[in-house]
C-alpha positions as CSV (number, residue, x, y, z in Angstrom):
1,X,-0.3,-16.2,-26.3
2,X,-0.1,-16.9,-22.7
3,X,-1.1,-19.9,-20.5
4,X,-2.3,-19.7,-17.1
5,X,0.7,-21.4,-15.5
6,X,2.9,-18.2,-16.7
7,X,0.9,-15.7,-15.1
8,X,1.5,-14.0,-11.4
9,X,-1.8,-14.5,-9.4
10,X,-3.1,-12.0,-6.9
11,X,-3.7,-14.3,-3.9
12,X,-5.0,-12.0,-1.2
13,X,-5.6,-8.4,-0.2
14,X,-5.1,-7.4,3.5
15,X,-6.0,-3.9,5.0
16,X,-3.7,-3.1,7.7
17,X,-5.1,-1.2,10.8
18,X,-3.9,2.6,11.0
19,X,-0.3,2.9,12.3
20,X,0.1,5.8,14.8
21,X,3.2,8.0,14.2
22,X,4.6,11.0,16.1
23,X,3.3,13.1,13.0
24,X,-0.4,12.0,13.4
25,X,-1.4,15.6,14.4
26,X,0.0,17.0,11.1
27,X,-0.4,14.2,8.5
28,X,-2.7,11.5,10.2
29,X,-1.9,7.9,11.0
30,X,-0.3,5.6,8.1
31,X,-2.5,3.2,6.4
32,X,-1.4,0.5,4.2
33,X,-2.7,-2.3,2.1
34,X,-0.8,-5.6,1.3
35,X,-1.3,-7.5,-1.9
36,X,-0.1,-11.1,-1.7
37,X,1.1,-12.4,-5.1
38,X,2.2,-15.8,-6.4
39,X,4.8,-16.1,-9.3
40,X,4.4,-18.9,-11.9
41,X,7.3,-20.8,-10.0
42,X,5.1,-21.0,-6.7
43,X,6.9,-18.4,-4.5
44,X,4.8,-15.6,-2.8
45,X,5.7,-11.9,-2.8
46,X,4.1,-8.6,-1.4
47,X,3.2,-5.4,-3.0
48,X,2.5,-2.8,-0.6
49,X,0.5,0.3,-1.1
50,X,0.0,3.3,1.1
51,X,-3.7,4.7,1.4
52,X,-3.5,8.4,0.8
53,X,-6.2,11.2,0.7
54,X,-5.5,13.5,-1.9
55,X,-7.5,16.6,-3.2
56,X,-8.3,16.5,-6.9
57,X,-10.0,19.2,-9.3
58,X,-12.4,17.4,-11.7
59,X,-11.5,18.2,-15.3
60,X,-15.1,19.3,-16.2
61,X,-14.9,22.1,-13.5
62,X,-13.7,24.8,-15.9
63,X,-16.8,24.5,-17.9
64,X,-19.3,23.5,-15.2
65,X,-22.1,25.3,-13.7
66,X,-22.2,26.1,-9.8
67,X,-24.1,22.9,-8.9
68,X,-20.9,20.7,-9.8
69,X,-18.2,20.5,-7.1
70,X,-15.1,22.3,-7.6
71,X,-12.7,20.1,-5.7
72,X,-13.0,16.5,-4.2
73,X,-11.0,14.5,-1.8
74,X,-10.3,11.0,-2.9
75,X,-8.4,7.9,-1.5
76,X,-5.8,6.5,-3.6
77,X,-3.4,3.5,-3.3
78,X,0.2,4.7,-3.7
79,X,2.9,1.9,-4.2
80,X,5.1,2.1,-1.2
81,X,9.0,2.2,-2.1
82,X,10.2,2.4,1.4
83,X,12.0,-0.9,0.6
84,X,12.2,-3.6,-2.4
85,X,8.9,-5.5,-1.2
86,X,8.8,-7.8,-4.4
87,X,12.2,-9.4,-3.5
88,X,10.6,-10.9,-0.2
89,X,10.0,-14.3,-1.7
90,X,8.2,-16.7,0.8
91,X,6.8,-20.1,0.8
92,X,3.4,-19.3,1.5
93,X,0.7,-16.4,1.8
94,X,1.0,-16.4,5.7
95,X,4.8,-16.2,5.7
96,X,4.5,-13.3,3.1
97,X,2.3,-11.2,5.4
98,X,4.2,-12.0,8.4
99,X,7.5,-10.9,6.7
100,X,5.7,-7.5,5.7
101,X,4.8,-7.1,9.5
102,X,8.5,-7.7,10.6
103,X,9.5,-5.0,8.1
104,X,6.9,-2.6,9.3
105,X,8.0,-3.3,12.9
106,X,11.6,-2.7,12.0
107,X,11.0,0.4,10.2
108,X,8.6,2.0,12.8
109,X,10.7,0.7,15.8
110,X,13.9,2.1,14.1
111,X,12.1,5.4,13.3
112,X,11.1,5.8,16.9
113,X,14.7,5.0,18.2
114,X,16.3,7.2,15.9
115,X,14.2,10.2,16.9
116,X,15.0,9.8,20.5
């Protein structure tokens, strides 16, 4: 059906240190994860995810006894759509991560300059 040469490969996962923003006191710092993938033709590209905390209600709660939790806070990775990350085709894993850093720098510098 498929051969190994036809598949996109997840090459690396990088967790980015927290990025502080002016809204940290309301929402907390921004947290990102970068997935570096390699297409069958050999080019690399990123997928960027935001790490978010969400409150969930377990499905079992309606019929549960009082010893079970009624709510939980869980961390989820949400695909970031602030730009078309997958269009960033690069020649190496390192170039891919550096390109994401350049875009982050532009996004957060632009945000700061636009707010002033």
